[in-house]
Biotite code that builds the C-alpha atoms (Angstrom):
import biotite.structure as struc

atoms = struc.array([
    struc.Atom([101.081, 113.066, 169.714], chain_id="A", res_id=1, res_name="MET", atom_name="CA", element="C"),
    struc.Atom([101.398, 116.680, 168.497], chain_id="A", res_id=2, res_name="PRO", atom_name="CA", element="C"),
    struc.Atom([103.906, 117.394, 165.726], chain_id="A", res_id=3, res_name="ALA", atom_name="CA", element="C"),
    struc.Atom([107.473, 117.761, 167.109], chain_id="A", res_id=4, res_name="PRO", atom_name="CA", element="C"),
    struc.Atom([108.108, 121.125, 165.464], chain_id="A", res_id=5, res_name="THR", atom_name="CA", element="C"),
    struc.Atom([109.149, 122.799, 168.717], chain_id="A", res_id=6, res_name="SER", atom_name="CA", element="C"),
    struc.Atom([110.788, 119.943, 170.672], chain_id="A", res_id=7, res_name="ILE", atom_name="CA", element="C"),
    struc.Atom([114.562, 119.450, 170.688], chain_id="A", res_id=8, res_name="ALA", atom_name="CA", element="C"),
    struc.Atom([116.709, 116.776, 172.308], chain_id="A", res_id=9, res_name="ALA", atom_name="CA", element="C"),
    struc.Atom([120.127, 117.360, 173.844], chain_id="A", res_id=10, res_name="LEU", atom_name="CA", element="C"),
    struc.Atom([122.294, 114.217, 173.871], chain_id="A", res_id=11, res_name="VAL", atom_name="CA", element="C"),
    struc.Atom([124.930, 114.581, 176.574], chain_id="A", res_id=12, res_name="LEU", atom_name="CA", element="C"),
    struc.Atom([128.117, 112.649, 175.903], chain_id="A", res_id=13, res_name="GLY", atom_name="CA", element="C"),
    struc.Atom([131.004, 114.822, 177.072], chain_id="A", res_id=14, res_name="ALA", atom_name="CA", element="C"),
    struc.Atom([132.082, 112.589, 179.956], chain_id="A", res_id=15, res_name="GLY", atom_name="CA", element="C"),
    struc.Atom([135.052, 110.244, 179.812], chain_id="A", res_id=16, res_name="ARG", atom_name="CA", element="C"),
    struc.Atom([133.352, 107.374, 181.633], chain_id="A", res_id=17, res_name="GLY", atom_name="CA", element="C"),
    struc.Atom([136.300, 106.234, 183.771], chain_id="A", res_id=18, res_name="GLU", atom_name="CA", element="C"),
    struc.Atom([134.164, 103.682, 185.636], chain_id="A", res_id=19, res_name="ARG", atom_name="CA", element="C"),
    struc.Atom([133.498, 101.859, 182.391], chain_id="A", res_id=20, res_name="LEU", atom_name="CA", element="C"),
    struc.Atom([137.210, 101.118, 182.081], chain_id="A", res_id=21, res_name="GLY", atom_name="CA", element="C"),
    struc.Atom([137.322, 101.466, 178.299], chain_id="A", res_id=22, res_name="HIS", atom_name="CA", element="C"),
    struc.Atom([140.006, 103.130, 176.181], chain_id="A", res_id=23, res_name="ALA", atom_name="CA", element="C"),
    struc.Atom([137.382, 105.150, 174.299], chain_id="A", res_id=24, res_name="LEU", atom_name="CA", element="C"),
    struc.Atom([135.247, 107.951, 175.722], chain_id="A", res_id=25, res_name="PRO", atom_name="CA", element="C"),
    struc.Atom([132.015, 106.394, 176.962], chain_id="A", res_id=26, res_name="LYS", atom_name="CA", element="C"),
    struc.Atom([129.773, 107.847, 174.250], chain_id="A", res_id=27, res_name="ALA", atom_name="CA", element="C"),
    struc.Atom([131.897, 106.127, 171.605], chain_id="A", res_id=28, res_name="PHE", atom_name="CA", element="C"),
    struc.Atom([132.158, 102.703, 173.194], chain_id="A", res_id=29, res_name="VAL", atom_name="CA", element="C"),
    struc.Atom([130.712, 100.121, 170.787], chain_id="A", res_id=30, res_name="PRO", atom_name="CA", element="C"),
    struc.Atom([127.675, 98.042, 171.658], chain_id="A", res_id=31, res_name="LEU", atom_name="CA", element="C"),
    struc.Atom([126.813, 95.284, 169.188], chain_id="A", res_id=32, res_name="ALA", atom_name="CA", element="C"),
    struc.Atom([128.452, 97.139, 166.329], chain_id="A", res_id=33, res_name="GLY", atom_name="CA", element="C"),
    struc.Atom([127.228, 100.674, 167.054], chain_id="A", res_id=34, res_name="ARG", atom_name="CA", element="C"),
    struc.Atom([128.504, 103.307, 169.470], chain_id="A", res_id=35, res_name="THR", atom_name="CA", element="C"),
    struc.Atom([126.371, 104.266, 172.458], chain_id="A", res_id=36, res_name="LEU", atom_name="CA", element="C"),
    struc.Atom([125.797, 107.774, 171.129], chain_id="A", res_id=37, res_name="ILE", atom_name="CA", element="C"),
    struc.Atom([124.732, 106.497, 167.717], chain_id="A", res_id=38, res_name="GLU", atom_name="CA", element="C"),
    struc.Atom([122.209, 104.146, 169.299], chain_id="A", res_id=39, res_name="ARG", atom_name="CA", element="C"),
    struc.Atom([120.812, 106.959, 171.452], chain_id="A", res_id=40, res_name="SER", atom_name="CA", element="C"),
    struc.Atom([120.556, 109.379, 168.548], chain_id="A", res_id=41, res_name="ILE", atom_name="CA", element="C"),
    struc.Atom([118.878, 106.852, 166.277], chain_id="A", res_id=42, res_name="ARG", atom_name="CA", element="C"),
    struc.Atom([116.355, 105.991, 168.998], chain_id="A", res_id=43, res_name="ALA", atom_name="CA", element="C"),
    struc.Atom([115.472, 109.667, 169.425], chain_id="A", res_id=44, res_name="LEU", atom_name="CA", element="C"),
    struc.Atom([115.139, 110.191, 165.686], chain_id="A", res_id=45, res_name="SER", atom_name="CA", element="C"),
    struc.Atom([113.129, 107.021, 165.095], chain_id="A", res_id=46, res_name="ASP", atom_name="CA", element="C"),
    struc.Atom([110.579, 108.073, 167.731], chain_id="A", res_id=47, res_name="SER", atom_name="CA", element="C"),
    struc.Atom([109.480, 110.981, 165.550], chain_id="A", res_id=48, res_name="GLY", atom_name="CA", element="C"),
    struc.Atom([109.158, 113.128, 168.685], chain_id="A", res_id=49, res_name="ALA", atom_name="CA", element="C"),
    struc.Atom([111.929, 115.667, 168.037], chain_id="A", res_id=50, res_name="PHE", atom_name="CA", element="C"),
    struc.Atom([112.625, 118.233, 165.337], chain_id="A", res_id=51, res_name="CYS", atom_name="CA", element="C"),
    struc.Atom([116.265, 118.699, 166.348], chain_id="A", res_id=52, res_name="ARG", atom_name="CA", element="C"),
    struc.Atom([118.827, 116.434, 167.998], chain_id="A", res_id=53, res_name="ILE", atom_name="CA", element="C"),
    struc.Atom([121.807, 118.300, 169.429], chain_id="A", res_id=54, res_name="GLN", atom_name="CA", element="C"),
    struc.Atom([124.850, 116.277, 170.547], chain_id="A", res_id=55, res_name="PRO", atom_name="CA", element="C"),
    struc.Atom([126.954, 117.801, 173.344], chain_id="A", res_id=56, res_name="VAL", atom_name="CA", element="C"),
    struc.Atom([130.505, 116.426, 173.393], chain_id="A", res_id=57, res_name="LEU", atom_name="CA", element="C"),
    struc.Atom([134.069, 117.191, 174.354], chain_id="A", res_id=58, res_name="ALA", atom_name="CA", element="C"),
    struc.Atom([135.594, 119.251, 171.547], chain_id="A", res_id=59, res_name="GLU", atom_name="CA", element="C"),
    struc.Atom([138.343, 116.649, 171.186], chain_id="A", res_id=60, res_name="SER", atom_name="CA", element="C"),
    struc.Atom([135.704, 114.140, 170.052], chain_id="A", res_id=61, res_name="GLU", atom_name="CA", element="C"),
    struc.Atom([134.097, 116.214, 167.295], chain_id="A", res_id=62, res_name="PHE", atom_name="CA", element="C"),
    struc.Atom([136.117, 114.507, 164.565], chain_id="A", res_id=63, res_name="GLU", atom_name="CA", element="C"),
    struc.Atom([135.292, 111.080, 165.965], chain_id="A", res_id=64, res_name="ARG", atom_name="CA", element="C"),
    struc.Atom([131.599, 112.024, 165.897], chain_id="A", res_id=65, res_name="PHE", atom_name="CA", element="C"),
    struc.Atom([131.868, 113.311, 162.329], chain_id="A", res_id=66, res_name="ASP", atom_name="CA", element="C"),
    struc.Atom([133.178, 109.927, 161.207], chain_id="A", res_id=67, res_name="ARG", atom_name="CA", element="C"),
    struc.Atom([129.899, 108.325, 162.309], chain_id="A", res_id=68, res_name="LEU", atom_name="CA", element="C"),
    struc.Atom([128.110, 110.246, 159.539], chain_id="A", res_id=69, res_name="GLY", atom_name="CA", element="C"),
    struc.Atom([124.996, 110.856, 161.635], chain_id="A", res_id=70, res_name="LEU", atom_name="CA", element="C"),
    struc.Atom([124.423, 114.477, 160.597], chain_id="A", res_id=71, res_name="VAL", atom_name="CA", element="C"),
    struc.Atom([124.047, 113.394, 156.986], chain_id="A", res_id=72, res_name="ALA", atom_name="CA", element="C"),
    struc.Atom([122.191, 110.127, 157.577], chain_id="A", res_id=73, res_name="SER", atom_name="CA", element="C"),
    struc.Atom([119.830, 110.665, 160.534], chain_id="A", res_id=74, res_name="VAL", atom_name="CA", element="C"),
    struc.Atom([116.985, 113.148, 160.351], chain_id="A", res_id=75, res_name="GLU", atom_name="CA", element="C"),
    struc.Atom([117.192, 116.079, 162.734], chain_id="A", res_id=76, res_name="GLY", atom_name="CA", element="C"),
    struc.Atom([120.801, 115.587, 163.854], chain_id="A", res_id=77, res_name="VAL", atom_name="CA", element="C"),
    struc.Atom([123.037, 118.652, 163.846], chain_id="A", res_id=78, res_name="VAL", atom_name="CA", element="C"),
    struc.Atom([126.760, 119.162, 164.458], chain_id="A", res_id=79, res_name="ALA", atom_name="CA", element="C"),
    struc.Atom([127.908, 118.804, 168.066], chain_id="A", res_id=80, res_name="PRO", atom_name="CA", element="C"),
    struc.Atom([128.513, 121.635, 170.478], chain_id="A", res_id=81, res_name="VAL", atom_name="CA", element="C"),
    struc.Atom([131.232, 121.591, 173.125], chain_id="A", res_id=82, res_name="GLU", atom_name="CA", element="C"),
    struc.Atom([130.164, 120.438, 176.585], chain_id="A", res_id=83, res_name="GLY", atom_name="CA", element="C"),
    struc.Atom([131.461, 121.516, 179.967], chain_id="A", res_id=84, res_name="GLY", atom_name="CA", element="C"),
    struc.Atom([133.095, 120.005, 183.004], chain_id="A", res_id=85, res_name="LYS", atom_name="CA", element="C"),
    struc.Atom([129.828, 119.257, 184.812], chain_id="A", res_id=86, res_name="GLU", atom_name="CA", element="C"),
    struc.Atom([126.520, 117.913, 183.523], chain_id="A", res_id=87, res_name="ARG", atom_name="CA", element="C"),
    struc.Atom([124.831, 121.246, 184.207], chain_id="A", res_id=88, res_name="GLN", atom_name="CA", element="C"),
    struc.Atom([127.477, 123.024, 182.121], chain_id="A", res_id=89, res_name="ASP", atom_name="CA", element="C"),
    struc.Atom([126.944, 120.671, 179.177], chain_id="A", res_id=90, res_name="SER", atom_name="CA", element="C"),
    struc.Atom([123.196, 121.043, 179.325], chain_id="A", res_id=91, res_name="MET", atom_name="CA", element="C"),
    struc.Atom([123.534, 124.819, 179.343], chain_id="A", res_id=92, res_name="TRP", atom_name="CA", element="C"),
    struc.Atom([125.880, 124.695, 176.346], chain_id="A", res_id=93, res_name="ALA", atom_name="CA", element="C"),
    struc.Atom([123.286, 122.707, 174.424], chain_id="A", res_id=94, res_name="GLY", atom_name="CA", element="C"),
    struc.Atom([120.463, 125.036, 175.421], chain_id="A", res_id=95, res_name="LEU", atom_name="CA", element="C"),
    struc.Atom([122.436, 128.054, 174.256], chain_id="A", res_id=96, res_name="ALA", atom_name="CA", element="C"),
    struc.Atom([122.552, 126.951, 170.609], chain_id="A", res_id=97, res_name="VAL", atom_name="CA", element="C"),
    struc.Atom([118.926, 125.909, 170.156], chain_id="A", res_id=98, res_name="LEU", atom_name="CA", element="C"),
    struc.Atom([116.814, 127.948, 167.735], chain_id="A", res_id=99, res_name="PRO", atom_name="CA", element="C"),
    struc.Atom([114.389, 130.427, 169.255], chain_id="A", res_id=100, res_name="GLY", atom_name="CA", element="C"),
    struc.Atom([111.287, 128.494, 168.217], chain_id="A", res_id=101, res_name="GLU", atom_name="CA", element="C"),
    struc.Atom([112.129, 125.508, 170.446], chain_id="A", res_id=102, res_name="ILE", atom_name="CA", element="C"),
    struc.Atom([109.600, 125.351, 173.292], chain_id="A", res_id=103, res_name="GLU", atom_name="CA", element="C"),
    struc.Atom([110.468, 122.018, 174.968], chain_id="A", res_id=104, res_name="PHE", atom_name="CA", element="C"),
    struc.Atom([113.855, 120.424, 175.599], chain_id="A", res_id=105, res_name="VAL", atom_name="CA", element="C"),
    struc.Atom([114.552, 116.753, 176.251], chain_id="A", res_id=106, res_name="ALA", atom_name="CA", element="C"),
    struc.Atom([117.872, 116.109, 177.978], chain_id="A", res_id=107, res_name="VAL", atom_name="CA", element="C"),
    struc.Atom([119.132, 112.592, 177.350], chain_id="A", res_id=108, res_name="HIS", atom_name="CA", element="C"),
    struc.Atom([122.259, 110.682, 178.366], chain_id="A", res_id=109, res_name="ASP", atom_name="CA", element="C"),
    struc.Atom([124.139, 109.148, 175.449], chain_id="A", res_id=110, res_name="ALA", atom_name="CA", element="C"),
    struc.Atom([124.759, 106.207, 177.782], chain_id="A", res_id=111, res_name="ALA", atom_name="CA", element="C"),
    struc.Atom([121.021, 105.365, 177.947], chain_id="A", res_id=112, res_name="ARG", atom_name="CA", element="C"),
    struc.Atom([121.066, 104.006, 174.439], chain_id="A", res_id=113, res_name="CYS", atom_name="CA", element="C"),
    struc.Atom([118.304, 101.384, 174.771], chain_id="A", res_id=114, res_name="LEU", atom_name="CA", element="C"),
    struc.Atom([115.442, 103.790, 175.464], chain_id="A", res_id=115, res_name="VAL", atom_name="CA", element="C"),
    struc.Atom([112.350, 102.692, 173.545], chain_id="A", res_id=116, res_name="SER", atom_name="CA", element="C"),
    struc.Atom([110.361, 104.728, 171.032], chain_id="A", res_id=117, res_name="GLU", atom_name="CA", element="C"),
    struc.Atom([107.187, 104.215, 173.049], chain_id="A", res_id=118, res_name="GLY", atom_name="CA", element="C"),
    struc.Atom([108.749, 105.545, 176.239], chain_id="A", res_id=119, res_name="ASP", atom_name="CA", element="C"),
    struc.Atom([110.185, 108.521, 174.370], chain_id="A", res_id=120, res_name="LEU", atom_name="CA", element="C"),
    struc.Atom([106.791, 109.474, 172.987], chain_id="A", res_id=121, res_name="ARG", atom_name="CA", element="C"),
    struc.Atom([105.093, 108.963, 176.363], chain_id="A", res_id=122, res_name="ALA", atom_name="CA", element="C"),
    struc.Atom([107.437, 111.264, 178.282], chain_id="A", res_id=123, res_name="VAL", atom_name="CA", element="C"),
    struc.Atom([107.166, 113.970, 175.610], chain_id="A", res_id=124, res_name="VAL", atom_name="CA", element="C"),
    struc.Atom([103.357, 113.918, 175.736], chain_id="A", res_id=125, res_name="VAL", atom_name="CA", element="C"),
    struc.Atom([103.431, 114.076, 179.550], chain_id="A", res_id=126, res_name="ALA", atom_name="CA", element="C"),
    struc.Atom([105.771, 117.083, 179.451], chain_id="A", res_id=127, res_name="ALA", atom_name="CA", element="C"),
    struc.Atom([103.541, 118.883, 176.988], chain_id="A", res_id=128, res_name="GLN", atom_name="CA", element="C"),
    struc.Atom([100.608, 118.360, 179.350], chain_id="A", res_id=129, res_name="GLU", atom_name="CA", element="C"),
    struc.Atom([102.414, 119.171, 182.607], chain_id="A", res_id=130, res_name="GLU", atom_name="CA", element="C"),
    struc.Atom([105.376, 121.358, 181.643], chain_id="A", res_id=131, res_name="GLY", atom_name="CA", element="C"),
    struc.Atom([107.991, 118.831, 182.771], chain_id="A", res_id=132, res_name="ALA", atom_name="CA", element="C"),
    struc.Atom([108.231, 115.040, 182.857], chain_id="A", res_id=133, res_name="ALA", atom_name="CA", element="C"),
    struc.Atom([110.842, 112.353, 183.405], chain_id="A", res_id=134, res_name="ILE", atom_name="CA", element="C"),
    struc.Atom([111.168, 108.679, 182.643], chain_id="A", res_id=135, res_name="LEU", atom_name="CA", element="C"),
    struc.Atom([111.688, 106.647, 185.795], chain_id="A", res_id=136, res_name="ALA", atom_name="CA", element="C"),
    struc.Atom([111.617, 103.125, 187.193], chain_id="A", res_id=137, res_name="GLU", atom_name="CA", element="C"),
    struc.Atom([109.945, 102.030, 190.414], chain_id="A", res_id=138, res_name="ARG", atom_name="CA", element="C"),
    struc.Atom([112.423, 101.112, 193.134], chain_id="A", res_id=139, res_name="SER", atom_name="CA", element="C"),
    struc.Atom([112.751, 97.351, 193.496], chain_id="A", res_id=140, res_name="ARG", atom_name="CA", element="C"),
    struc.Atom([114.698, 97.581, 196.738], chain_id="A", res_id=141, res_name="ASP", atom_name="CA", element="C"),
    struc.Atom([114.032, 98.785, 200.243], chain_id="A", res_id=142, res_name="THR", atom_name="CA", element="C"),
    struc.Atom([115.998, 102.013, 200.638], chain_id="A", res_id=143, res_name="LEU", atom_name="CA", element="C"),
    struc.Atom([117.956, 102.867, 203.786], chain_id="A", res_id=144, res_name="LYS", atom_name="CA", element="C"),
    struc.Atom([119.160, 106.328, 204.723], chain_id="A", res_id=145, res_name="ARG", atom_name="CA", element="C"),
    struc.Atom([122.582, 105.929, 206.341], chain_id="A", res_id=146, res_name="VAL", atom_name="CA", element="C"),
    struc.Atom([124.787, 108.265, 208.357], chain_id="A", res_id=147, res_name="ALA", atom_name="CA", element="C"),
    struc.Atom([128.083, 107.302, 209.929], chain_id="A", res_id=148, res_name="GLY", atom_name="CA", element="C"),
    struc.Atom([127.720, 103.734, 208.737], chain_id="A", res_id=149, res_name="GLY", atom_name="CA", element="C"),
    struc.Atom([124.395, 103.202, 210.534], chain_id="A", res_id=150, res_name="ARG", atom_name="CA", element="C"),
    struc.Atom([120.798, 103.163, 209.329], chain_id="A", res_id=151, res_name="VAL", atom_name="CA", element="C"),
    struc.Atom([118.889, 106.232, 210.458], chain_id="A", res_id=152, res_name="VAL", atom_name="CA", element="C"),
    struc.Atom([115.723, 105.702, 208.423], chain_id="A", res_id=153, res_name="GLU", atom_name="CA", element="C"),
    struc.Atom([114.029, 103.061, 206.294], chain_id="A", res_id=154, res_name="THR", atom_name="CA", element="C"),
    struc.Atom([111.959, 104.615, 203.526], chain_id="A", res_id=155, res_name="SER", atom_name="CA", element="C"),
    struc.Atom([108.683, 103.360, 202.092], chain_id="A", res_id=156, res_name="ALA", atom_name="CA", element="C"),
    struc.Atom([109.762, 101.633, 198.886], chain_id="A", res_id=157, res_name="ARG", atom_name="CA", element="C"),
    struc.Atom([106.579, 102.449, 196.958], chain_id="A", res_id=158, res_name="GLU", atom_name="CA", element="C"),
    struc.Atom([107.324, 106.179, 197.246], chain_id="A", res_id=159, res_name="GLU", atom_name="CA", element="C"),
    struc.Atom([110.722, 105.985, 195.521], chain_id="A", res_id=160, res_name="TYR", atom_name="CA", element="C"),
    struc.Atom([111.618, 105.865, 191.856], chain_id="A", res_id=161, res_name="TRP", atom_name="CA", element="C"),
    struc.Atom([114.955, 105.740, 190.036], chain_id="A", res_id=162, res_name="ALA", atom_name="CA", element="C"),
    struc.Atom([115.181, 108.653, 187.610], chain_id="A", res_id=163, res_name="ALA", atom_name="CA", element="C"),
    struc.Atom([116.158, 108.009, 184.000], chain_id="A", res_id=164, res_name="GLN", atom_name="CA", element="C"),
    struc.Atom([116.434, 110.097, 180.848], chain_id="A", res_id=165, res_name="THR", atom_name="CA", element="C"),
    struc.Atom([115.168, 111.738, 178.804], chain_id="A", res_id=166, res_name="PRO", atom_name="CA", element="C"),
    struc.Atom([113.865, 114.433, 181.077], chain_id="A", res_id=167, res_name="GLN", atom_name="CA", element="C"),
    struc.Atom([111.646, 116.809, 179.102], chain_id="A", res_id=168, res_name="VAL", atom_name="CA", element="C"),
    struc.Atom([111.025, 120.369, 180.279], chain_id="A", res_id=169, res_name="VAL", atom_name="CA", element="C"),
    struc.Atom([109.601, 123.619, 178.982], chain_id="A", res_id=170, res_name="ARG", atom_name="CA", element="C"),
    struc.Atom([112.550, 125.564, 177.650], chain_id="A", res_id=171, res_name="ARG", atom_name="CA", element="C"),
    struc.Atom([111.699, 128.766, 179.508], chain_id="A", res_id=172, res_name="ASP", atom_name="CA", element="C"),
    struc.Atom([111.447, 126.869, 182.808], chain_id="A", res_id=173, res_name="TRP", atom_name="CA", element="C"),
    struc.Atom([114.783, 125.180, 182.235], chain_id="A", res_id=174, res_name="LEU", atom_name="CA", element="C"),
    struc.Atom([116.613, 128.359, 181.240], chain_id="A", res_id=175, res_name="VAL", atom_name="CA", element="C"),
    struc.Atom([115.356, 130.245, 184.309], chain_id="A", res_id=176, res_name="LYS", atom_name="CA", element="C"),
    struc.Atom([116.148, 127.279, 186.555], chain_id="A", res_id=177, res_name="ALA", atom_name="CA", element="C"),
    struc.Atom([119.743, 127.002, 185.338], chain_id="A", res_id=178, res_name="VAL", atom_name="CA", element="C"),
    struc.Atom([120.281, 130.735, 185.699], chain_id="A", res_id=179, res_name="GLU", atom_name="CA", element="C"),
    struc.Atom([118.945, 130.619, 189.256], chain_id="A", res_id=180, res_name="ALA", atom_name="CA", element="C"),
    struc.Atom([121.088, 127.607, 190.128], chain_id="A", res_id=181, res_name="ALA", atom_name="CA", element="C"),
    struc.Atom([124.246, 129.265, 188.821], chain_id="A", res_id=182, res_name="VAL", atom_name="CA", element="C"),
    struc.Atom([123.470, 132.449, 190.732], chain_id="A", res_id=183, res_name="LYS", atom_name="CA", element="C"),
    struc.Atom([122.909, 130.455, 193.929], chain_id="A", res_id=184, res_name="ALA", atom_name="CA", element="C"),
    struc.Atom([125.976, 128.251, 193.398], chain_id="A", res_id=185, res_name="GLY", atom_name="CA", element="C"),
    struc.Atom([123.875, 125.095, 193.239], chain_id="A", res_id=186, res_name="ARG", atom_name="CA", element="C"),
    struc.Atom([124.589, 122.060, 191.071], chain_id="A", res_id=187, res_name="SER", atom_name="CA", element="C"),
    struc.Atom([121.922, 119.482, 190.246], chain_id="A", res_id=188, res_name="ALA", atom_name="CA", element="C"),
    struc.Atom([122.483, 115.762, 189.840], chain_id="A", res_id=189, res_name="THR", atom_name="CA", element="C"),
    struc.Atom([119.805, 115.621, 187.160], chain_id="A", res_id=190, res_name="ASP", atom_name="CA", element="C"),
    struc.Atom([117.904, 118.101, 185.022], chain_id="A", res_id=191, res_name="ASP", atom_name="CA", element="C"),
    struc.Atom([114.473, 117.811, 186.637], chain_id="A", res_id=192, res_name="ALA", atom_name="CA", element="C"),
    struc.Atom([115.984, 118.745, 189.989], chain_id="A", res_id=193, res_name="GLN", atom_name="CA", element="C"),
    struc.Atom([116.612, 122.233, 188.638], chain_id="A", res_id=194, res_name="LEU", atom_name="CA", element="C"),
    struc.Atom([112.944, 122.898, 187.885], chain_id="A", res_id=195, res_name="VAL", atom_name="CA", element="C"),
    struc.Atom([111.905, 121.188, 191.126], chain_id="A", res_id=196, res_name="GLU", atom_name="CA", element="C"),
    struc.Atom([113.935, 123.856, 192.968], chain_id="A", res_id=197, res_name="TRP", atom_name="CA", element="C"),
    struc.Atom([111.835, 126.476, 191.163], chain_id="A", res_id=198, res_name="MET", atom_name="CA", element="C"),
    struc.Atom([108.619, 124.917, 192.433], chain_id="A", res_id=199, res_name="GLY", atom_name="CA", element="C"),
    struc.Atom([107.426, 123.494, 189.115], chain_id="A", res_id=200, res_name="HIS", atom_name="CA", element="C"),
    struc.Atom([105.606, 120.143, 189.019], chain_id="A", res_id=201, res_name="PRO", atom_name="CA", element="C"),
    struc.Atom([107.397, 117.240, 187.335], chain_id="A", res_id=202, res_name="VAL", atom_name="CA", element="C"),
    struc.Atom([105.364, 114.268, 186.163], chain_id="A", res_id=203, res_name="ARG", atom_name="CA", element="C"),
    struc.Atom([106.822, 110.778, 186.429], chain_id="A", res_id=204, res_name="VAL", atom_name="CA", element="C"),
    struc.Atom([106.341, 108.447, 183.462], chain_id="A", res_id=205, res_name="VAL", atom_name="CA", element="C"),
    struc.Atom([107.071, 104.816, 184.208], chain_id="A", res_id=206, res_name="GLU", atom_name="CA", element="C"),
    struc.Atom([109.535, 103.291, 181.746], chain_id="A", res_id=207, res_name="ALA", atom_name="CA", element="C"),
    struc.Atom([107.897, 100.272, 180.143], chain_id="A", res_id=208, res_name="ARG", atom_name="CA", element="C"),
    struc.Atom([111.083, 98.962, 178.534], chain_id="A", res_id=209, res_name="SER", atom_name="CA", element="C"),
    struc.Atom([114.593, 98.500, 179.970], chain_id="A", res_id=210, res_name="PRO", atom_name="CA", element="C"),
    struc.Atom([116.532, 101.761, 179.869], chain_id="A", res_id=211, res_name="ASN", atom_name="CA", element="C"),
    struc.Atom([119.784, 101.118, 181.756], chain_id="A", res_id=212, res_name="PRO", atom_name="CA", element="C"),
    struc.Atom([122.609, 103.635, 181.935], chain_id="A", res_id=213, res_name="LYS", atom_name="CA", element="C"),
    struc.Atom([125.900, 102.193, 180.722], chain_id="A", res_id=214, res_name="ILE", atom_name="CA", element="C"),
    struc.Atom([128.282, 103.034, 183.557], chain_id="A", res_id=215, res_name="THR", atom_name="CA", element="C"),
    struc.Atom([130.369, 99.911, 184.252], chain_id="A", res_id=216, res_name="ARG", atom_name="CA", element="C"),
    struc.Atom([131.606, 96.980, 182.193], chain_id="A", res_id=217, res_name="ALA", atom_name="CA", element="C"),
    struc.Atom([128.816, 94.746, 183.491], chain_id="A", res_id=218, res_name="GLU", atom_name="CA", element="C"),
    struc.Atom([126.259, 97.254, 182.164], chain_id="A", res_id=219, res_name="ASP", atom_name="CA", element="C"),
    struc.Atom([127.594, 96.653, 178.655], chain_id="A", res_id=220, res_name="LEU", atom_name="CA", element="C"),
    struc.Atom([127.090, 92.931, 179.120], chain_id="A", res_id=221, res_name="LEU", atom_name="CA", element="C"),
    struc.Atom([123.514, 93.533, 180.290], chain_id="A", res_id=222, res_name="LEU", atom_name="CA", element="C"),
    struc.Atom([122.818, 95.794, 177.308], chain_id="A", res_id=223, res_name="ALA", atom_name="CA", element="C"),
    struc.Atom([124.187, 93.177, 174.919], chain_id="A", res_id=224, res_name="GLU", atom_name="CA", element="C"),
    struc.Atom([121.920, 90.572, 176.499], chain_id="A", res_id=225, res_name="ALA", atom_name="CA", element="C"),
    struc.Atom([118.909, 92.880, 176.210], chain_id="A", res_id=226, res_name="LEU", atom_name="CA", element="C"),
    struc.Atom([119.666, 93.564, 172.559], chain_id="A", res_id=227, res_name="LEU", atom_name="CA", element="C"),
    struc.Atom([120.035, 89.860, 171.918], chain_id="A", res_id=228, res_name="GLY", atom_name="CA", element="C"),
    struc.Atom([116.723, 89.159, 173.583], chain_id="A", res_id=229, res_name="GLY", atom_name="CA", element="C"),
    struc.Atom([114.996, 91.849, 171.543], chain_id="A", res_id=230, res_name="ALA", atom_name="CA", element="C"),
    struc.Atom([116.411, 90.595, 168.253], chain_id="A", res_id=231, res_name="SER", atom_name="CA", element="C"),
    struc.Atom([115.338, 87.041, 169.021], chain_id="A", res_id=232, res_name="GLY", atom_name="CA", element="C"),
    struc.Atom([111.939, 87.873, 170.476], chain_id="A", res_id=233, res_name="ALA", atom_name="CA", element="C"),
    struc.Atom([110.084, 86.472, 167.519], chain_id="A", res_id=234, res_name="GLY", atom_name="CA", element="C"),
    struc.Atom([112.205, 83.368, 167.035], chain_id="A", res_id=235, res_name="ASP", atom_name="CA", element="C"),
    struc.Atom([110.904, 79.856, 167.638], chain_id="A", res_id=236, res_name="ASP", atom_name="CA", element="C"),
])
């Protein structure tokens, strides 16, 4: 993999995470002794794929982030920048503070804290080759399109994938895509959708390791089980 001198990662963690039902903001919920955002940041740093890791948080959580000590202890991590109300706003806030030499940007959810180093490297390489790439998982279910409580179409399962993060895109593509979306009054549900609107190709990289998004309480239980399985993988 080429040296990561021009690849930055934005770690989005400005949301409250009401569906998780925890007293803490979601990014700071503990999982086996470490917060979700710390686990995500350490995974990104350990992959060796990024020269800069930029947290994007609610301003009210800056002090809480400082207490984690990640800027001083994890290579590439810088002080957080304030996020916005919507995901697109937070991503734009992170983009705005990146140094000029950054050519590729990986946008990652703090809540996807189990992403593997191998998957991180794979999606970065794919983006460098194609211009944009996302991690994704093949759909395991038959998908139904529903209107008015009735099925109107059954889709071919093999054509559908569940998008994950990080999503890695050429910086110039992403900047132009966000500007165009704002001008048109459009809001994307994920980052790749923005560059798709601009007609750019986006490669799909299949996630080889579990990379769940922590959204509800049961997701925390799943993540704990996955961590336990990983730590005991070599046990007799």
